NULO-524254 format. One line per 2 residues: number of its first residue (from 0); their letters; for each residue x, y, z of C-alpha. Coordinates in steps of 0.02 Angstrom, whole numbers, plus 32768, in hexadecimal, padded with zeros to 4 digits. Layout:
NULO-524254
NUM	a	X/Y/Z  ...
//
This chain:
NULO-524254
0	xx	8E80/F001/C753  8DD4/EFBF/C700
2	xx	8D44/EF5A/C759  8D5D/EEA4/C73E
4	xx	8D3E/EE80/C693  8D13/EDC7/C669
6	xx	8D93/ED52/C677  8D93/ED28/C5BF
8	xx	8D98/EDDF/C57F  8E4D/EDE9/C5A4
10	xx	8E97/ED35/C5B9  8E4C/ED1A/C510
12	xx	8E8D/EDA7/C4B6  8F0F/ED89/C430
14	xx	8F98/EDF9/C493  8F9B/ED8F/C50D
16	xx	8F89/ECD5/C4B6  9042/ECC1/C4ED
18	xx	901F/ECB7/C5A8  8FB8/EC1D/C576
20	xx	904F/EBA6/C538  90AA/EBCF/C5EB
22	xx	8FF2/EBA2/C62C  8FF4/EB09/C5C6
24	xx	90AD/EAD2/C5AF  90D9/EADF/C67F
26	xx	905F/EA4E/C6AC  9092/E9DB/C603
28	xx	913D/E9FF/C626  9142/E99F/C6D5
30	xx	90B7/E919/C697  9132/E906/C5ED
32	xx	91C5/E8FB/C67D  9176/E871/C6DC
34	xx	90FE/E7FC/C659  915F/E807/C5BA
36	xx	91DC/E78E/C5C2  9275/E781/C541
38	xx	9256/E846/C511  9309/E853/C4CF
40	xx	92D9/E916/C4FD  923C/E91E/C47D
42	xx	9197/E94A/C4C4  90DD/E91A/C485
44	xx	9081/E99C/C40C  9010/E9A6/C494
46	xx	9036/EA60/C4C3  9023/EA91/C42D
48	xx	8F80/EA3E/C407  8F4B/EA92/C499
50	xx	8F7A/EB1E/C474  8F38/EB23/C3CC
52	xx	8E90/EB05/C41F  8EA0/EBB1/C497
54	xx	8EE1/EC11/C3F6  8E46/EBD4/C390
56	xx	8DD6/EC19/C40E  8E39/ECB9/C425
58	xx	8E2B/ECD5/C366  8D6E/ECBF/C364
60	xx	8D65/ED38/C3F3  8DCC/EDC0/C396
62	xx	8D81/EDC2/C2FB  8CBB/EDE6/C362
64	xx	8CA2/EEA2/C33D  8D52/EEC2/C2E3
66	xx	8D50/EF4D/C267  8DBB/EFFC/C246
68	xx	8DB9/F077/C1C2  8E43/F0A6/C15C
70	xx	8E25/F16B/C148  8E39/F182/C20E
72	xx	8EC4/F0FF/C214  8F49/F175/C1ED
74	xx	8F36/F23A/C1DA  8F82/F29F/C13C
76	xx	8F81/F26D/C08F  8FC8/F208/C01B
78	xx	9078/F231/C05D  9060/F20A/C102
80	xx	8FFF/F168/C0E2  909E/F12F/C067
82	xx	90FF/F12E/C101  9078/F0C8/C15C
84	xx	907C/F046/C0D6  913F/F03C/C0C3
86	xx	915E/F02B/C17D  90D6/EFA6/C184
88	xx	9121/EF50/C0E6  91D5/EF53/C14A
90	xx	918F/EF14/C1F3  9140/EE7D/C1A3
92	xx	91D2/EE6C/C139  922B/EE53/C1F4
94	xx	91A9/EDEF/C226  91B2/ED79/C19C
96	xx	9283/ED62/C1BC  924D/ED52/C278
98	xx	91C2/ECC6/C25E  9244/EC65/C1E6
100	xx	92D7/EC6E/C25D  9261/EC30/C2F0
102	xx	9256/EB93/C27B  9314/EB6B/C28D
104	xx	9363/EB13/C32B  93CC/EB9A/C399
106	xx	9474/EBC0/C34F  9490/EC6F/C346
108	xx	952E/ECBA/C3A5  94AC/ED1F/C41B
110	xx	946A/EC7D/C453  94FD/EC2D/C4AF
112	xx	948D/EC46/C562  93FA/EBD8/C4F8
114	xx	9478/EB5B/C4E7  94C7/EB63/C591
116	xx	942D/EB45/C5F2  938B/EB92/C5AE
118	xx	9372/EAEC/C547  93E7/EA84/C583
120	xx	93A2/EA73/C635  92F4/EA49/C60E
122	xx	932D/E9D8/C596  938E/E97F/C601
124	xx	9315/E96A/C67F  929A/E92E/C5FE
126	xx	9319/E8A9/C5D0  934B/E871/C672
128	xx	9281/E86D/C6BB  92C9/E8C1/C758
130	xx	92BE/E971/C79F  935A/E937/C80B
132	xx	93EF/E9B1/C801  9460/E993/C76C
134	xx	9506/E984/C7E5  9576/E9CF/C758
136	xx	952F/EA7C/C761  94F7/EB09/C7C0
138	xx	9480/EB4A/C730  9411/EAC9/C761
140	xx	93E8/EB2D/C7F0  93AB/EBBE/C799
142	xx	92EC/EBD3/C79F  92AB/EBA0/C6F8
144	xx	91E5/EB9E/C6FC  91DD/EC0D/C655
146	xx	925A/EB72/C5F4  91FF/EAED/C63B
148	xx	9154/EB33/C602  9197/EB4C/C555
150	xx	91F1/EAB0/C54C  9154/EA40/C518
152	xx	915D/EAC5/C46C  9215/EAC3/C459
154	xx	9246/EA07/C448  91A5/E9C8/C3F1
156	xx	9221/E9DC/C348  92A2/E96F/C32C
158	xx	9321/EA0C/C343  92DF/EA8B/C3CD
160	xx	9290/EB18/C37A  926F/EBC4/C3B7
162	xx	91B4/EBCF/C392  917C/EC10/C42A
164	xx	91DE/ECA8/C43A  9197/ECDE/C39A
166	xx	9103/ECD6/C3F7  912D/ED43/C477
168	xx	918D/EDB7/C3FE  9102/EDE8/C396
170	xx	908D/EE0D/C44E  90FB/EE7F/C476
172	xx	90BA/EF10/C415  900A/EED4/C41F
174	xx	9016/EEF8/C4CF  9078/EF85/C4C9
176	xx	8FDB/EFC7/C453  8F58/EF8E/C4D0
178	xx	8FB7/EFE6/C561  8FB8/F09D/C4EE
180	xx	8F02/F081/C4E3  8EF2/F064/C598
182	xx	8F4A/F11E/C5A0  8EB4/F15C/C541
184	xx	8F1C/F16E/C4B7  8EC7/F0F9/C40C
186	xx	8EDC/F160/C383  8F17/F0D7/C2F5
188	xx	8FAB/F142/C2D4  8FFE/F14E/C371
190	xx	8FDC/F085/C38B  902E/F068/C2E6
192	xx	90C6/F0D2/C30F  90DE/F07B/C3A7
194	xx	90E0/EFCC/C357  915D/F022/C2D5
196	xx	91B5/F05D/C375  91D2/EFB0/C3BA
198	xx	91FF/EF65/C305  9282/EFF3/C2F5
200	xx	92F1/EFD6/C3A7  9391/EF96/C37E
202	xx	9382/EF33/C41D  92D9/EEDB/C3E7
204	xx	933B/EEA7/C344  93BC/EE54/C395
206	xx	9348/EDE9/C3E4  92E3/EDC5/C34E
208	xx	92D1/ED18/C321  933C/ECE0/C3A1
210	xx	932F/EC64/C42D  9357/ECE5/C4A5
212	xx	92D3/ED07/C536  92DF/EDAE/C56C
214	xx	9250/EDF7/C4FB  91F9/ED5D/C545
216	xx	91F4/ED96/C5EA  91D8/EE5E/C5AF
218	xx	9130/EE24/C577  9108/EDB1/C61A
220	xx	912E/EE65/C691  90CD/EEC1/C613
222	xx	9043/EE46/C5E8  9029/EE4E/C6A1
224	xx	901B/EF0D/C6B7  8F95/EEFF/C61B
226	xx	8F22/EE7A/C68C  8F49/EEDB/C73B
228	xx	8F06/EF86/C6F4  8E7A/EF27/C686
230	xx	8E3B/EED2/C71A  8E70/EE21/C6FC
232	xx	8EC3/EDE8/C7A0  8ECA/ED40/C772
234	xx	8F2E/ED5D/C6CC  8F97/EDCE/C722
236	xx	8FC6/ED67/C7AB  8FE9/ECCF/C723
238	xx	9073/ED40/C6D6  90B8/EDA6/C748
240	xx	90E6/ED02/C79E  913A/ECBE/C711
242	xx	9193/ED62/C700  91C5/ED81/C7B8
244	xx	920A/ECDA/C7BE  926C/ECC6/C720
246	xx	930A/ED00/C748  9377/ECF2/C7F2
248	xx	9377/EDA1/C810  92C4/EDAF/C7DF
250	xx	9279/EDBA/C86E  92F1/EE1F/C8CC
252	xx	92E9/EEA9/C854  922C/EEB8/C845
254	xx	9219/EEB6/C90A  929A/EF4D/C8F6
256	xx	924B/EF9E/C878  91A1/EF82/C8AD
258	xx	91CD/EFD0/C963  921F/F063/C912
260	xx	919B/F078/C8A5  9112/F07E/C939
262	xx	917F/F0E9/C9B7  919D/F167/C91B
264	xx	90D6/F165/C8F4  90AE/F17A/C9B6
266	xx	912E/F208/C9D4  90EF/F260/C922
268	xx	9044/F252/C957  905B/F2A4/CA05
270	xx	90BD/F326/C9B1  9024/F357/C93C
272	xx	9045/F30A/C8A6  8FC6/F2D7/C832
274	xx	8FE1/F206/C80E  8FB7/F1D4/C74F
276	xx	8FDD/F13C/C6F2  902C/F18F/C667
278	xx	9073/F24B/C64C  8FEF/F2D2/C66E
280	xx	8F99/F2EE/C5CF  8F8C/F227/C59E
282	xx	8F6A/F1F5/C643  8EE9/F187/C692
284	xx	8EAC/F1CB/C753  8ED7/F145/C7C4
286	xx	8E3E/F116/C815  8E2D/F0E6/C8D1
288	xx	8EA5/F033/C8F2  8E24/EFBD/C8E1
290	xx	8E63/EF4E/C976  8DF8/EEB3/C96A
292	xx	8E46/EE8D/C8A6  8EDC/EEB9/C8F5
294	xx	8ECE/EE38/C972  8E9A/EDB3/C8F3
296	xx	8F24/EDD6/C886  8FAD/EDB7/C914
298	xx	8F6E/ED1B/C958  8F5A/ECDB/C8B8
300	xx	9021/ED0E/C8A4  904A/ECCA/C91E
302	xx	8FE9/EC2C/C909  9032/EC12/C860
304	xx	90EB/EC40/C896  90D5/EBA4/C8F3
306	xx	9096/EB30/C86C  910F/EB8B/C7E1
308	xx	919B/EBAE/C832  91A2/EB3F/C8D7
310	xx	920A/EAB5/C897  929B/EB23/C860
312	xx	929F/EB72/C909  9298/EADE/C94E
314	xx	9331/EA90/C8E7  939C/EB1B/C8ED
316	xx	9393/EB21/C9BD  93A4/EA58/C9B8
318	xx	9457/EA78/C956  9482/EB22/C980
320	xx	942F/EB4E/CA04  93DA/EBFC/C9C1
322	xx	9346/EBFB/C96C  937D/EC7B/C8EC
324	xx	9438/EC2E/C8AB  94B2/EC7D/C88D
326	xx	9465/ECFD/C91F  9484/ECCB/C9D3
328	xx	94CF/EC30/C9BC  94DD/EBC9/CA62
330	xx	9470/EC39/CABE  93F8/EBB0/CAD9
332	xx	9474/EB10/CB00  93DC/EAB9/CB5B
334	xx	9395/EA95/CABF  9434/EA5D/CA68
336	xx	9472/E9A5/CA3C  952E/E9D8/CA2A
338	xx	956B/E925/CA5B  9507/E8D6/C9BA
340	xx	9559/E94B/C945  95F7/E914/C8D1
342	xx	963D/E9B9/C8CC  96A7/EA32/C93B
344	xx	9643/EAA6/C998  96BB/EB28/C982
346	xx	96B9/EB04/C8BA  9613/EB22/C8D0
348	xx	9619/EBCA/C938  9695/EC0E/C8A7
350	xx	960A/EBE0/C827  9598/EC3D/C88A
352	xx	9610/ECDB/C896  963D/ECD9/C7CF
354	xx	9580/ECED/C7A7  956A/ED79/C81A
356	xx	9601/EDC2/C7DA  95C1/EDDA/C736
358	xx	955C/EE70/C789  95F2/EED2/C74C
360	xx	9631/EE83/C6BC  95AD/EEFE/C645
362	xx	958E/EFAE/C64C  95F7/F047/C6A0
364	xx	9629/F072/C742  9599/F0BA/C7B0
366	xx	95DA/F171/C7C0  956E/F216/C7A6
368	xx	95BE/F239/C6F7  959E/F187/C6C0
370	xx	94F9/F18C/C6E8  94F0/F21F/C672
372	xx	9558/F1E5/C5EA  94F8/F12E/C5DD
374	xx	9465/F187/C5A5  94D2/F190/C505
376	xx	954D/F111/C50D  94B6/F082/C527
378	xx	9468/F0BB/C47E  9509/F0AD/C411
380	xx	958C/F034/C3D6  9635/F046/C412
382	xx	969E/EFA0/C3D1  9650/EF63/C353
384	xx	95A4/EF4B/C357  95A0/EF42/C426
386	xx	95C9/EFA6/C4A1  95FA/EF94/C55F
388	xx	952D/EF76/C57D  9538/EEDD/C507
390	xx	94E3/EF25/C46F  949F/EFD1/C455
392	xx	93EA/EFFA/C46B  93E1/F058/C3CB
394	xx	9399/F104/C37D  92D4/F0E0/C3D6
396	xx	931A/F0FE/C458  937E/F196/C43C
398	xx	92CD/F1D9/C3E7  926B/F1BD/C48B
400	xx	92DF/F1F8/C50A  92D9/F2A8/C502
402	xx	921F/F2B3/C4FC  9216/F23E/C597
404	xx	928B/F2B5/C5F6  9240/F34D/C5CB
406	xx	9193/F311/C5E9  91D2/F2BB/C68B
408	xx	9207/F361/C6B7  9174/F3BD/C698
410	xx	9121/F34F/C6EF  9173/F385/C780
412	xx	914E/F431/C773  9095/F417/C770
414	xx	90B1/F3A8/C803  9063/F318/C797
416	xx	90A8/F268/C795  9091/F1E1/C730
418	xx	909D/F120/C77B  90E3/F0D3/C6DD
420	xx	916C/F153/C6B8  919D/F14A/C761
422	xx	91AE/F094/C75D  921D/F0A6/C6BB
424	xx	9291/F119/C740  9290/F087/C7C1
426	xx	92B1/EFFC/C74D  9321/F043/C6F0
428	xx	9384/F089/C797  9370/EFC8/C7E2
430	xx	93D6/EFB2/C733  9450/F021/C74A
432	xx	9473/EFE2/C7F9  9482/EF26/C7C5
434	xx	94B2/EED5/C712  94B7/EF57/C698
436	xx	94A7/EEE2/C608  9429/EF41/C58D
438	xx	93C4/EEA5/C569  937C/EEB8/C614
440	xx	9337/EF60/C5FA  92A7/EF26/C57D
442	xx	921F/EF51/C5F6  924F/F00D/C61B
444	xx	9283/F028/C557  91CA/EFD4/C539
446	xx	916D/F046/C5A9  91F0/F0DD/C577
448	xx	9197/F0E1/C4C3  90F8/F0CC/C4EB
450	xx	90DE/F14B/C574  9127/F1CF/C4FA
452	xx	90D7/F199/C44C  903E/F1A5/C4C1
454	xx	9069/F261/C4DF  9097/F27D/C420
456	xx	9044/F2E5/C3A9  9042/F2C3/C2FE
458	xx	90F2/F2D8/C2B5  913B/F2C3/C204
460	xx	91EE/F2C7/C23C  91E2/F25C/C2E1
462	xx	917A/F1CD/C265  91F7/F1F0/C1DA
464	xx	9296/F1C9/C263  922B/F124/C29E
466	xx	9218/F0FF/C1FE  92D1/F118/C1DF
468	xx	92ED/F0AC/C273  9280/F01B/C243
470	xx	92E7/F005/C185  937E/F009/C1E5
472	xx	933F/EF82/C257  92F2/EF28/C1BE
474	xx	93A1/EF13/C173  93F4/EED3/C20F
476	xx	937D/EE5C/C210  938D/EE24/C16A
478	xx	9453/EE22/C17B  9448/EDCE/C211
480	xx	93DD/ED33/C1D5  93EE/ED33/C116
482	xx	9483/ECB1/C11E  9409/EC25/C16A
484	xx	9395/EC2A/C0E4  9370/EB9C/C089
486	xx	93E9/EB2E/C0ED  93CA/EA87/C13F
488	xx	93A4/EAB6/C1E4  9427/EA29/C22B
490	xx	94B7/EA7F/C1CA  94AA/EB25/C233
492	xx	94DE/EAC2/C2C8  9585/EACE/C2F8
494	xx	9600/EA4C/C2F7  95F7/EA33/C3BC
496	xx	9527/EA29/C3A3  9523/E9C2/C313
498	xx	95AB/E943/C363  951D/E93F/C3F4
500	xx	9492/E912/C37E  9512/E88E/C326
502	xx	9537/E841/C3D9  9471/E84A/C40F
504	xx	9454/E7F4/C364  94C9/E75C/C38A
506	xx	9485/E75A/C44A  93C5/E73B/C40E
508	xx	9404/E6C7/C388  943C/E667/C40B
510	xx	93C1/E67F/C484  9436/E6AF/C510
512	xx	93F0/E706/C5BD  9497/E732/C60D
514	xx	94F3/E7C9/C631  957F/E813/C5B2
516	xx	960C/E85B/C5EC  9618/E904/C572
518	xx	9698/E999/C565  9628/EA15/C558
520	xx	95A5/EA6D/C5C3  952F/EAB4/C54C
522	xx	94D9/E9FF/C50A  9428/EA47/C4E1
524	xx	943B/E9D4/C43D  9474/E93A/C4C1
526	xx	93DE/E8C1/C4A9  941B/E855/C537
528	xx	9443/E878/C5DA  94F4/E8E7/C5E7
530	xx	9576/E8F7/C66F  9607/E970/C66B
532	xx	9697/E94C/C6CB  970D/E9CF/C6BA
534	xx	96FA/EA67/C711  96EC/EB1B/C6BE
536	xx	9694/EB94/C73B  9607/EBC2/C74D
538	xx	95BC/EB46/C6C7  961E/EAAB/C6FE
540	xx	9664/EA6B/C79D  96D5/E9D9/C7D9
542	xx	966E/E948/C812  96A3/E89B/C84B
544	xx	9645/E824/C7D8  95B7/E835/C75D
546	x	9535/E7E2/C7B5
//
C-alpha cells in the first residue's frame, strides 16, 4: 500500500469521476424527494450541474503533465501498430454505439429488471415525496443506495436516460489500467491490450449501452480496490460502502469473502508462502499492515454505512423483520408493525422464499464434475445466444483461463501466492455456491484479465486473438443497437410503457394528485403514484386497499 497521498490525487482522477455521481446524487435525491413539489418523477438539473463542475476540475487536473510517445507506445513495426489502430477504431466505434444507446430510454429485452424495480421505485418515491413503504411490492424492501444516487441523473430528462451507466462503463477499463500500473506493469501496450480485452469480452457487450447496473457495481468494487491500494482511505470507504450495500446478498457475500480470504492468507503465511498482490513476476510485495490507515477506513465505512444504507435497513426491519430482505424474514419480529400492513403475512413470506429460490434457477447442480465442466460451459452459448448461466462470457475469458490456472499452479509450487489471484478464486467460489448468473462474475473476470495480462510477454498470436474477440463484439454491439438508430425515443417503448406515458400526460393535464390503480408492476414510466392490486409473487402482493 502506498503512503497516503493528498485527497485530490485520487479523488479527482478521471477514472474515479463516476463515484462523484453517487456522492452528489444521493443527498440531492433525498432533498428533491422532500422539497421538490409536484415533480411527477422529473428531477432538477442540479446533479448534472454539480457533476459538470467536478468533471471540469478533474479534466484540468488530468491535463497537467500529460504526455506520451508514439514510438514507445506499441512494440513492433507497422503491422503491429496497424493492429493497434484497428483495435482502437473498433473500441471507439463501440463506445459511440454505447453512448448513443445511453441517450435512449430503457427498452431493451435485457432491461426487464430495470423496469421491475431499479427505475420504478426511486421514481415512485420521488413522485410520492415519501420514503414510506410502497405497500404493493416486496421489491421496495431491497437496498437502493446506488439507484437513489443515480436517480437525479436518470430522471432529469422527460424520458429516463442511461447516461450514468455509460460513464461507469467507460471508467472500468481506466480503473483496470490503474490497477495494472500498481502491479508495476506500465507498458503502454499492456494497458492497451487490457482495454481491448474489456471491449472484446462478450459479457461486457451484453450490458454495453443498457441500463443494467452490474458493470456499475463492478466499477465500485474495482475503484474501491484502486483507492485502497493507493492509500486514499476516504474514496475507498465511499466506493466500497456503495458496493457493499448495493444488493441484499452483497453484505453476506462480502463478509464471507473477507473471512475466507483472511483465513487463507493467515494459513498460507504461516505455511511459509510469500504473499504478493499479483503473480510473482509482476507483483508488488506486501508492506506491513498500516493499522492506522485500516482503522480510519473501517471507521469511515461504518459511519457511511449508517448514512447510506441505514434508511433501507430500517425499512426492511420495520416491514419484514430483517435488515436484508429477502434473507432471514421475521427474525426480528419486535421491529415489525405487521398489524398495519394490508396484506397476508404468508403471502409476504412466499414472496421472500421465491426470491431466495432464484439461487438455483441458473447454472448447474453443485457437483465436482459440474464444477470442472462449468469453466467451459460458461463461455459458450447452448440455446440460441444464451446458456444455463444466462449468457456466455466469451472468448477473452477462454484466452485468459489457461494462463491463469498455469500461473496459479506455478506460484503454489514456488510457495508464492498473490492476493488478487486468490481473491478471484474466493469470489468465484462464493458465486458457485450462490446464484450462478454470469452477470455476477464481472469482478473476478475483470481481475482475471488484469492479472494474466500483467504477466504476458508480447505475443502477436494473443493480440490477434483478443482483436478477433473485439471484432466479434463490435459486430454484436452493432446488431444489438442498429435497429434503434434514428428512431424517435418514445417509439422504442413497448405498448405497456407507451400506455403509461399516455396515462401520465392525462394525469398531469388534469392536475391530479391521487393514486392510480394499474395492472402492470413495471411502472418505470408512470409519472403518478401507481398501485397494483393483483397478486403476482414475488413482485406484487394481494392487498386490501390502495391507501
